[in-house]
N, C-alpha and C positions, 0 to 999 in steps of 0.2 A: 425181691430181697436183697438188704444189703450186706451182707455176712460183716461177726461183730468179731475183731480181735482184741484183744488184751490182757496185757503184759504185766505180769505182775515183778516192779524193780525195789521195792521196799516194803518190809512184812514177814510176817512167817510161812509165808505163802510164795516167797519170793525166790525167781525164776521160772515159777510157771506162767505156761503162756493158753488162757483161753483162746483156742481160734477157732473160727466157720460157725460161732452161735448166732443161730438166728432168732430176731427180738421178737416176741417183749421178752427185754433178759432181765433177770432181780439181781440186786447185790445185799449181801448182808453176811448177819455170824450163827442164822440160823442154816441146819445142814439141808433142808428144802430149796434152798437158793440156787439158780440155776452160778453164781459165786459166790463160793463160801470163803468168807474172809475170817480168820478167827483171832481176833481184837475186839479186846473190853468196852473199846471204843466204837466200836461200830454197833450202830441198831440191831437187830434181830432182822429185821427186812427192811435197809438202806436207805436204798434208793435202784431207781429200775435204768432201763436201755430200751428207747421203743422206734418204732420208726413210719417215717409219716413221709411221703412223696419222696424217699429216696432220701433226705435226710434223716440222721442220728439223733437223736434226743436224752438228756440225760434229765433225771428228774431228781432233785430229794424229797424221800415222802418223809419229812416234818422227823426229818430225824433229830436223838439226841444233840451230838454232835455236829450235825450239817456237810454238806459237803461240798468238796472247792477243786475248781479246775484253773492249773499253771496258778496256783496258787490266791486266786481268788476265789471267795465265799458266791458259789451261788444255788438256784433253786431248780431252773429250767435252764439248759444250757446246749446249744446245737453242737454237736464233737466233731473235731476237725482232726485228721491224721496228724500226728503228734501231741496232744494237748494229753496234760498230763493231771488224771484223780488219782486227789487223797479221798480214802475213804478211811476216818481215825486215823493208825498209823500206818497205812497201805497205801501203797503209791502203785499207779497203773498206769501205764503206757496205752492211749487208743491208736490204732490202725495197726495194718499187716507192715511189713518192710515196702512192700512197691507201694502200698496206698503212704506212707510215711515221706517216701521217696517222690512221689509222683508229685503232691501238695509243692515239695519244697522246689522240685523244677518248676512247677509253676510261680513258687514266690520268687524265683528268682536266686534263692541260698543256697547253702548246702542243710544237710542233715541235718551237721550240730546245730546249726544255729535255731534248731528247733527242740534242742535235748541239751539243758542250761545244767547237765548235773556235776558240778563242780561245786565242791566246797570252798568257802570262800578262801579259805587258807592258801588254798592247793587252786585260786583261781591265776595267778601269776606264773606258776610254777607252769599249769597246763598250757599257758599263752605262749610261753617260750618253747611250746614245743611243736613241731607239726606231724607227729608220728600220732599214730589212734592209737597206739600200745598205753598211751597216757590216761589212766584212770584214775579219779577220783575215789578215794577210801573214805564215806560220808555216810553221814547218815540220810537220806534222800529226804526229806520232810518241806512241807508247805513253803516253812523259810527260805530253802535250797529254790523250788520251783517257781520262779516267779516273772514269768514271760507273760505279755500282754494280752488282753483276751479276743483281741482283732486283729491280731500281726499283717493279715493280711488284706487290712482296709474293714471299714463300716456292714454289716448283713446288707445282704441285697434285701429291696419290698417284699413282704408277698406277695405269691402271686394267688391266682388264682378264688378272688376275697369276692364276696356277694357285696351287694351294692351297699346294704347296710354294713357289713362287715369294714368295707373300706372308708367310707362316709365315719364310722367310730375312730380308725384307724387315725384318718384324716386328722380329729379332734382332737387325739390325745399329739397327736407332732405339731399340731398347731398351737396348743398351750403351751408345749415347751420351747418352740418356738420365742412365744413371744414373750416368755421368762425371760428366756435367755437376753434376747434384742433389747428386753431391760434394762436389765443389768449393763449391759456392753455401749449404750447409749448411756448412760450414767458417767460411767470410767472416764478418766483420762490420766495423763500418764506425770506420774511427778516432776516435780520441776527442776529435778540433776539430769541433765542430758547424757548418762551413762548407758551400758550395756544392760549393768544392773539394775539400774529403776524399776520401781513396780510401777502397776495399775492401780489405779485408786479410785474405789466406789463408796458409794455413800450406807451405810451404816444396813438401813432399812431395807437396800437393795440386794445387798450382800444375802439377808438375814431371806430376803424372799426365795431364793436362790440353793438356801440349804432348806426352805420348808419344798423346794421342788424335789430337790434328792428325799424328802420324806414321802412326799406321793409319791414317784417314783417308786421308793421301795413298797409301798402299801400294793400297787400295781403291781410289779411283780410277785408278791405272795398273794395279792388275788388269785394273776392266773395262773400261777404253779399251782394252786390250790383252793380251784372252783369252787369246793364246798363248803369251806370253812369262811364263818362269818365272822370278816374282821372284827366288830364288838364285841363279839361271843370270845376270839382268838387273846385279842389285850386282857 
């Protein structure tokens, strides 16, 4: 069992740390949640955190305002120490000090690189100082917390799949590969030989890529909410 630590860094519960929680964990506005957040933008039962083979997974429970990780809207997400969860107006830091420091060590970065808690107006001031005592005095919102979803590289391919699951995953990835290849092979550089020159692609190829994004959005929703019929949900 992987113990879960979540520290509230913005919201009415700011400063409170939920330490050593054992999944499954529910987050929401109601009192019977494991983590209660007093915010009208938080649904009564907003999200859950569960464990699967050593991985800690966040699932948005079809909340009204959604869930964000590192500033990105997500429905299903494997959490990594240092990730920032935005639930309503509340921001929670995932991971203990040790877990975050260990991930930073593996990535070869300092811990501060995983925590962009600086207001845009204070970025220059923070950058000019090497003191750890400099702290930004600003609201910590999803707009200010925007990290790549995968700063330490692409996610690993799932393991321990049976033959049918592996075949279906291969089909999905092959479909995506073919669509992107179609775009790549039909693109060409503009005539201007300058660093800022653009790659031009036929409109129909670009439109196919937008359709691919649409398909991916539907698949991600189906994976996160397998009991919801896409036709009925639409």
